[in-house]
C-alpha positions in Angstrom: 0.0 0.0 0.0 1.3 3.5 -0.8 2.2 5.7 2.0 -0.1 8.7 2.6 1.3 12.2 2.7 1.4 14.0 6.1 -1.8 15.9 6.9 -0.1 19.3 6.5 0.8 18.4 2.9 -2.5 16.8 2.0 -4.3 20.0 3.1 -2.4 21.9 0.4 -4.2 20.0 -2.3 -7.6 19.6 -0.7 -8.9 22.3 -3.1 -8.2 20.1 -6.1 -11.1 18.7 -8.2 -10.5 16.4 -11.2 -11.1 17.7 -14.6 -13.3 15.9 -17.1 -11.7 12.7 -18.3 -10.2 12.7 -21.8 -9.6 9.5 -23.6 -10.0 8.6 -27.3 -11.4 5.3 -28.6 -7.8 4.3 -29.2 -6.5 5.1 -25.8 -5.1 7.9 -23.7 -4.6 11.4 -25.2 -1.3 13.2 -25.0 -1.2 16.9 -25.7 0.7 20.1 -24.8 -0.3 21.5 -21.4 -2.2 24.7 -21.0 -2.9 27.0 -18.1 -6.2 25.2 -17.6 -4.0 22.2 -16.5 -2.1 24.0 -13.7 -4.2 22.6 -10.8 -4.0 19.1 -12.1 -0.3 19.3 -12.8 0.4 20.4 -9.2 -1.6 17.5 -7.9 -0.1 14.8 -10.2 3.4 16.0 -9.5 3.0 16.0 -5.7 1.2 12.7 -5.6 3.7 11.0 -7.9 6.7 12.4 -6.2 5.5 11.5 -2.7 4.5 8.0 -3.7 7.8 7.3 -5.3 10.3 8.8 -2.8 8.5 8.6 0.6 9.4 4.9 0.7 13.1 5.5 0.2 13.6 8.9 2.0 12.2 10.8 4.9 8.5 11.4 4.1 8.6 14.8 5.7 11.5 15.9 3.6 9.8 14.5 0.5 6.6 16.3 1.2 8.5 19.6 1.9 10.3 19.3 -1.4 7.0 18.7 -3.3 5.3 21.7 -1.6 8.2 23.9 -2.5 8.8 22.8 -6.1 5.5 21.7 -7.5 3.4 24.9 -7.5 1.1 26.7 -9.9 3.7 29.4 -10.2 6.4 26.9 -11.1 4.3 25.2 -13.8 3.1 28.6 -15.0 6.7 29.6 -15.5 7.3 26.4 -17.5 4.4 27.3 -19.8 5.8 30.7 -20.4 9.2 29.2 -21.4 8.8 28.7 -25.1 12.0 26.5 -25.2 10.3 23.9 -22.9 7.8 21.3 -23.9 5.3 20.2 -21.2 2.9 17.4 -22.3 0.1 15.9 -20.3 -1.5 12.4 -20.6 -5.2 12.1 -20.0 -7.1 8.8 -19.7 -10.6 7.8 -18.7 -9.8 8.9 -15.1 -8.5 12.4 -16.0 -4.9 13.6 -16.0 -2.7 10.6 -15.3 0.8 12.0 -15.8 3.0 14.4 -17.6 6.4 14.8 -19.3 8.6 17.9 -19.3 11.5 18.5 -21.7 13.8 21.4 -21.2 16.7 22.7 -23.2 19.1 23.0 -20.3 22.9 22.7 -20.6 23.8 19.0 -20.7 26.5 17.8 -18.3 29.9 17.0 -19.7 29.2 13.2 -19.8 26.5 13.8 -22.5 28.7 14.3 -25.5 26.6 13.4 -28.6 25.2 16.2 -30.8 22.3 18.4 -29.8 20.9 17.2 -26.5 17.6 17.9 -24.7 16.8 16.9 -21.1 13.8 14.9 -20.0 13.4 16.8 -16.8 10.3 15.0 -15.5 8.2 12.0 -16.4 5.6 11.5 -13.7 2.6 9.2 -13.4 0.0 8.9 -10.7 0.8 5.7 -8.7 -2.5 4.0 -9.7 -1.8 4.5 -13.4 1.6 2.7 -13.4 1.6 -0.5 -15.4 -0.9 0.6 -18.0 1.6 1.7 -20.7 1.2 5.4 -19.9 4.9 5.8 -19.1 5.9 4.2 -22.3 3.5 6.4 -24.2 4.9 9.6 -22.6 8.4 8.5 -23.3 7.7 7.8 -27.0 6.0 11.2 -27.2 9.2 12.8 -25.7 11.4 11.0 -28.2 9.1 12.1 -31.1 9.1 15.7 -30.0 12.9 15.7 -29.6 13.3 14.3 -33.1 10.9 16.8 -34.6 12.7 19.6 -32.8 16.1 18.6 -34.3 17.7 17.0 -31.2 20.1 14.0 -31.4 20.2 12.9 -27.8 17.7 12.7 -24.9 19.2 12.6 -21.4 17.9 12.6 -17.8 19.1 12.4 -14.2 17.7 9.7 -11.9 18.0 8.9 -8.3 20.2 5.9 -8.0 17.9 4.3 -5.4 14.9 4.6 -7.8 15.6 1.2 -9.3 12.2 0.9 -11.0 12.8 4.1 -13.0 16.3 3.1 -14.0 15.0 -0.3 -15.2 12.3 1.4 -17.1 14.7 3.7 -19.0 17.1 0.9 -19.7 14.3 -1.0 -21.5 14.0 2.0 -23.8 17.7 2.0 -24.7 19.0 4.5 -22.1 22.4 3.9 -20.7 24.2 5.4 -17.7 26.9 7.8 -19.1 28.0 9.6 -15.9 26.7 11.5 -12.8 25.6 15.0 -11.8 25.3 16.6 -8.4 21.9 17.0 -6.8 21.2 19.1 -3.7 18.7 17.3 -1.4 18.1 19.4 1.7 21.7 20.5 1.9 23.2 17.1 1.2 24.8 16.6 -2.2 24.1 13.4 -4.1 25.6 12.3 -7.4 22.7 11.1 -9.5 23.3 8.9 -12.5 22.8 10.5 -15.8 21.2 8.3 -18.5 21.1 9.1 -22.2 20.2 7.6 -25.6 20.1 8.7 -29.2 16.8 10.1 -30.2 16.7 7.9 -33.2 18.3 4.5 -32.6 19.8 2.7 -35.7 17.8 -0.1 -37.1 19.3 -3.6 -36.7 20.4 -5.1 -40.0 18.3 -8.0 -41.4 19.8 -11.4 -40.8 
């Protein structure tokens, strides 16, 4: 069973009400986020982050990080950044997850061509295992290819083994590390990367 957020954190999202569900006959819909999505983005980000990291770190620290970083102001700033791409996935239950790509400077261990960062790929915990994560990742790769990028890279917490296994299934490899400040303690998160377009295997 997933851990519940502390009451002081849950109260911050009590105002949330789900939007109308959106799913086509062929499955979930992925589209670019708009300002109408801000409330849902905050909720999805906080719930997904807490569910993932409260089991491997101090739940109070995890909740505090989520409160501080996943806000309507933060997501609004992303929408104002024309160099970023924020896509949401909606299924029969409403918003299920999102992916954020940003054109941030790549660390030195990412050496191939024009690179773009997959900064976030988050799903609500009860939507994991339905293929939504794969759909968002394919969308990210398609957007990167259409935007002229050669490499997609990301940072991942080394104790988040499920995430690392997921990315490896899609051809990502660990190419180095980068520092990450977690409440004043510096961690060296693995950096994973792959070519946006992987070469096809030769026949035979």
